[in-house]
N, C-alpha and C positions, 0 to 999 in steps of 0.2 A: 504493500500500500504506500501511496505517496505520503511524505511527511512534510510537505510544504506548509508554512504557517497559514492558518485560517484567520487568525486574529493576532494583532501585535499592539502592545501598549508600550509607549516610549515616554519615560520620565513623567508618569502620571501622578498628579496631586489633585486632591479634591478637598476644598475647604468650605465648610458650612458656617453660617452665622446663626447662633442660638442664644437668645437672651442677651444680646449685645456683645457676646464673646465669640471668637472664632474657634472652630473645632476642625482639626485636620483629620479627615476620615481616611485619606490615602496620601502617602508621603513618598513621592518620587519612585513610583513602581515601574519597573521594566519587566515585561512578560511576553513570551511567545506561546501561543496555543497552536499546536499542529493538527492538521487534519487527522481525524480518527482518534484523537486523544479522548480519554475518559478521565476527567479530573475531579477529584474531591477537594473542595475548598473548605478548610477548617480553621478554627481559631476561636478565641473567647467572644462572647457577645460584645458588640460595639467595636470589634477589631477592624471592620471595614469590608467584610466579606460581601454583604449585600450591595454595598456601594460599588465595589469592584464589578460585580455582576451587572449592575445597572449602567456602569460606564461602558462595559462591553456591548450591551444591548442598545445603547443610545438613549436610555431613559434619563440618566444623569450626564451632564456635560462636565468634563474635567475643568478644574480651575487653571491647570497648566498641563502641557503635554500633548501627545498625539495618539489617536486611536485609529487603527486600520482593521477593517473587516473585509476579507476576500479581496485584498489588494487595494481597496479604496479607503481613503481617509474619511472618517465619519464625524469627528468631533466638531467640525464647523458646518455641518449640513443643516438645512432648514428643517423645521418640524415636519413639514410634509414629506420630505425625503427620508427623514428618520422613520416616519410611519411606514413608508414603503420598505425600508430596511427590515423593520420588525414584522412586516407582513410576508415578505418573501425569503429573507435570508436568516434572520435570527428569531427564535421563538422562545417563549417562557412557559415554565410550569411552576406554579406557586404552591405554597404550603396548603392553603385552603382551596378547595375545588371552586373555581369561579365559573359556574355554569348558570344558564338562564333557566330558572325553575319551571317556567311555563312550557319549556320545550322538551322534546324527547331526547334521548341520547344521540340518535342519529342527526336530529336537527341541530343540536349543539355542535356536533362535529362539522356540520355543513356551514356554520357561521362564517368562517374565513372566506368562503366563496361568495357569500352575500355581501361582505364588506368590500370585496374586490370587484364585484359586479359580474362574476361568472354565472352563466345561466345554462350552460350546456348540459346535455343529458348524463354526462359522466360524473356529475357532482355527487349525487346520492350513492352511486356505485363506489366512488372513491371513499366516501364516509363509511359505507358498510364494510368495505375492505379493511379499513383501518380499525374499526370496532372489532372485527374478527381477529385482526392482528394482535390486539391487546386482550383478547380472551372474552369479549363481550358480544359475540355473534348472536347469542340468544337474548340479549337485553336491549336490542337496538331501539325498540319503541317504548321503553320504560321512561317515565318521567323522573326527574332528579330525586324526588322524595321516595321513589321506589328503589333507589340504588343505595348500596352500602357506601361507606367512606372510601374504601379501596376501589370500588367500581366507579364512583364519581371521579376519582383521581385518574383512573384509566381512560375515562372519557376525555378528560383534560389533555392527557398525553396524545390520544388519537387526534384531537382537534389541533394540538400543537404541530402535529406532523402533516397536516392536510396539504400545505403548500410546499412540501418537500424542502424544509429549511436546511441550511448547511451547518447551523450551530444551535444546539439546544441548551438553554440556560435554565437550571432548576434550582429554585430557592427553597430549601427545606421541604422537598416534595413529599416526604414521608413523616414529617414532624407530628402530624395529628393522627397517625394511624397506629394500630396495635403491632406488636413485634412481627407476627407472621405475615401480616399484610405489607409491612415495610419491606420484608425480604422479597416478597412477590413483586412489588413495584421496582425495587432496585434490580432484581433479576431482569425485569423488562428493559430497564435502561441498559443493562449489560448486553442484552440481546440486540438492542438497537445500535449500540456501539460496535458490536461484532459485525453488524450488517453495513457499517461504514459511517454511521452518524457520529458527529463530534459532540460530546456532552461535558458540560461544566456544572457540577452539583455542589451547592452549599449544604453542609450537614454538620450537626453536632454529635452524630452517632459514630463512635470510633469503629464499630463493627462494619458499618456501611462504608465509611471512609476508606477502610483498609481493603475493600473489594475493588476500588478503582484502579486504573492502570498508573495513575500519577496522583500524588497527594501534595497539595500546596497549603502551607500553614501561614495564615495572616496574623500578625500581632502588632498592635499600635499603628495600624495603617501601612505596615511594611511587610514584604515577603520575608518571613523568618526562616522558612525551609521549603525546598522544592525538590521532590525526589520521585523517581520512577519506582513503581511497586511491581510492575509486570513487564 
């Protein structure tokens, strides 16, 4: 597999103002994420993990430094172009399942097509394919309240994959699930990575972090450790 960088951070700092004081969330970070990486991002609460994820996805702009995704510099893009980035290249899976409660599982997975204006006949077929891929082939027409927490998170993962993104950013995607369901969801991320997807996952769970191919530890806004596990 190619190991070309899919994302590059150069001298990234991010400073927030809170209560009249400045808080440095990221401090001169340099990082390369290679295609097909599966990275666990770990560190104490408040260390900068989620901010780093948000800078990679164009949700937060760095105070200083340069961000590249798929060869393009993104830190100076307009909000409209950043929206396009998150629609087609970078996708998020959050800790809480962010589903539309009035829609079925398959309708939730089809939402990216609605946002992008796609109306071809393959939209539902694509959504059904993805739900089968995440083990929900028999739950396609269930409403959100009829799904377990783990099933709802699987719907979110299927939706995140709809537009075939090149980078999956997961922020504590198993944090609200029981132990067995956490293992099932992480196994799904492992399978997606084996199939060629690049995954960066924030987690506080040492067991899950150790299952990644690469582990990056953030402390006080800096990369404290970066090591290959596999």
